[in-house]
VOROMI-733173 format. One line per field, with one value per residue (C-alpha): residue number from 0; chain; x negated, y, z negated. Coordinates in steps of 0.001 Angstrom, whole numbers, plus 524288, in hexadecimal, padded with zeros to 5 digits. Example, Ala and Ser with C-alpha at 12.3 -4.5 7.8 and 13.67 -1.06 7.14 Angstrom:
// VOROMI-733173
resi: 0  1
chain: A  A
X: 7CFF4  7CA9A
Y: 7EE6C  7FBDC
Z: 7E188  7E41C
END
This chain:
// VOROMI-733173
resi: 0  1  2  3  4  5  6  7  8  9  10  11  12  13  14  15  16  17  18  19  20  21  22  23  24  25  26  27  28  29  30  31  32  33  34  35  36  37  38  39  40  41  42  43  44  45  46  47  48  49  50  51  52  53  54  55  56  57  58  59  60  61  62  63  64  65  66  67  68  69  70  71  72  73  74  75  76  77  78  79  80  81  82  83  84  85  86  87  88  89  90  91  92  93  94  95  96  97  98  99  100  101  102  103  104  105  106  107  108  109  110  111  112  113  114  115  116  117  118  119  120  121  122  123  124  125  126  127  128  129  130  131  132  133  134  135  136  137  138  139  140  141  142  143  144  145  146  147  148  149  150  151  152
chain: A  A  A  A  A  A  A  A  A  A  A  A  A  A  A  A  A  A  A  A  A  A  A  A  A  A  A  A  A  A  A  A  A  A  A  A  A  A  A  A  A  A  A  A  A  A  A  A  A  A  A  A  A  A  A  A  A  A  A  A  A  A  A  A  A  A  A  A  A  A  A  A  A  A  A  A  A  A  A  A  A  A  A  A  A  A  A  A  A  A  A  A  A  A  A  A  A  A  A  A  A  A  A  A  A  A  A  A  A  A  A  A  A  A  A  A  A  A  A  A  A  A  A  A  A  A  A  A  A  A  A  A  A  A  A  A  A  A  A  A  A  A  A  A  A  A  A  A  A  A  A  A  A
X: 80000  7FC69  7F558  7FFEF  7F5AC  7F3B9  8023E  804AF  804BD  7FC95  80273  7F91E  7FDE3  7F7D6  7EF22  7F050  7EF34  7F756  8049D  804F7  811B4  81596  82215  82BAF  82C73  838ED  844A9  84666  853B3  854DE  84C7D  85175  84C28  83EF8  83E13  84044  836C5  829F4  82283  8279F  82308  815E8  81491  81784  80DDE  80368  80617  80509  7F712  7F365  7FBAD  7FE33  80CB3  81541  821F4  82C9F  8373F  84344  85149  85C61  86157  87000  871CB  86802  86218  85406  84F5C  85574  84E66  841C8  842B3  83DE9  830DA  82D26  8288A  8324D  83E43  84100  84EF3  84F6C  85C6C  85F67  86645  873A9  8740C  87303  87CDC  87A8A  8826D  8797D  86D82  87431  877E4  86A24  86457  86DF7  86A47  85BFC  85EDB  865DB  85914  850F1  849E8  83F93  8462C  83CD3  84529  84E28  84A7B  8549A  84F46  853E3  85A7E  85D85  8557D  85E02  85B63  85DEF  85D70  864CB  86252  86B68  869CC  87316  873F9  86758  86556  85B1A  85C93  850EC  8501F  84928  83F66  8441E  83C42  839E5  8347C  826F3  81BBE  816EE  823AE  82470  82CF3  83A04  839FB  843E4  84DE1  85001  85AD0  85671  8574F  84CF0  8439E
Y: 80000  80E36  814F6  81DC2  827C7  82ACE  82D9B  836FE  845AE  84AAC  8564F  85D6D  85FCB  86AFC  865D8  8579D  84D85  84E57  8481F  83E1F  83DAA  832FF  83697  82CCC  83253  8310F  829D7  81C59  81746  80E3D  813A5  809D3  7FE96  80539  808C7  7FADC  7F53F  7EEA0  7F981  803AA  7FB94  7F998  8084D  80B36  800BF  80686  8143A  80F2E  80AF2  8190E  82116  820EF  823DF  82215  829AD  82729  83173  82B14  82DF7  82F4C  82205  8240E  8288B  81F13  811ED  81578  817F3  80B8C  803BD  80B0B  80816  7FA3D  7FF39  80826  80677  81014  8181F  82570  82A3A  83905  83FF8  84E35  8549F  859E2  852A2  84468  83F0A  83553  82B40  82DA3  82AA0  81EAD  81992  81BDF  8149E  80967  80818  80776  7FDD2  7F4A1  7F31E  7F2A5  7FF41  80341  80FC2  81714  822EA  82DFF  83C43  8471E  85271  86071  86046  86DAE  871FD  87479  87868  86A5A  85D99  85131  843FB  8384C  82A63  81FE4  82103  828D7  83762  841B9  8502B  8590C  867D4  86DC1  878AC  88589  88D2C  89757  88DD8  89238  8892B  88915  882FE  8742E  86DDC  868BC  85A76  85197  84B65  83CD5  833D3  82939  81EDA  8261B  82976
Z: 80000  8015A  7F644  7F048  7EC7F  7FAF6  7FCC2  7F19A  7F023  7E4BD  7DD9E  7D458  7C675  7BEDF  7B423  7B7F6  7C295  7CEF1  7D0A1  7DB93  7E339  7ECB9  7F3F7  7F966  80717  80F0D  8098F  80FA8  81419  80845  7FD27  7F305  7FAFC  7FC65  7EDF7  7E96E  7F353  7EFF5  7F6F9  7ED5F  7E1CA  7E879  7EAB3  7DC5C  7D7FB  7E0E0  7DBAC  7CDB7  7D0B3  7D3E9  7CA6F  7BBDA  7BE05  7C9FF  7C8B8  7D2AE  7D44D  7DA1E  7DDEB  7D401  7CF6B  7D0C3  7DEE0  7E50A  7E173  7E51E  7D73A  7D1F1  7DC84  7D9A4  7CB13  7CD78  7D2A2  7C752  7B948  7B39F  7B72F  7B164  7B357  7B563  7B34E  7B67A  7AAC6  7AE18  7BB06  7B710  7AD63  7A27E  7AA2F  7B60A  7ADCA  7A7F3  7B575  7BA9E  7AEF5  7B0E2  7BF4F  7BB9B  7B0B2  7BA3E  7C1CA  7B53A  7B8D1  7AEE2  7A9EF  7A0F7  79DF1  7A1CA  7A40B  7A341  7AB2B  7ACDA  79F90  799FF  78E5B  78278  77475  77041  777AF  774BB  77AD0  779AA  77E63  779B0  76AEA  769E1  76A6A  767CE  76598  76771  766A8  7724D  77043  775B3  77FAE  77514  76AF4  766A7  76A3E  75C12  7576D  7571E  76165  75C72  75867  75F21  75632  758C9  75434  74AA7  75564  75D5D  75261
END
């Protein structure tokens, strides 16, 4: 196979090493078939020989099956949900689809969430409440300590 390092774009990052980006190119007629193919796994394995981390950004799970098919070729899946756009039932359905194919889900990220004076997180019977430092908090003041339920402590 081709050396993936020869096919990537290197983007410099201030104060650190460059970010290597390998783009997918044009969309094939049946991407799900391609993503689950042996060649895709071989490409990821080859990339893993050259890079500490290989991160694959894929399509949303609910409208297309591409990401579910791709989940079998990776070491971990991180579900990313856009706050205010994706509902709790959307995240649950996405997680269930991944679970049906025994995808290695490592976590969920809620992005674009609004900053408030207090945050609250709930999952099942567990919850945490943590005050969020205001933009005007002085740097010499200690950061607020998150408050955890006894089950999480």
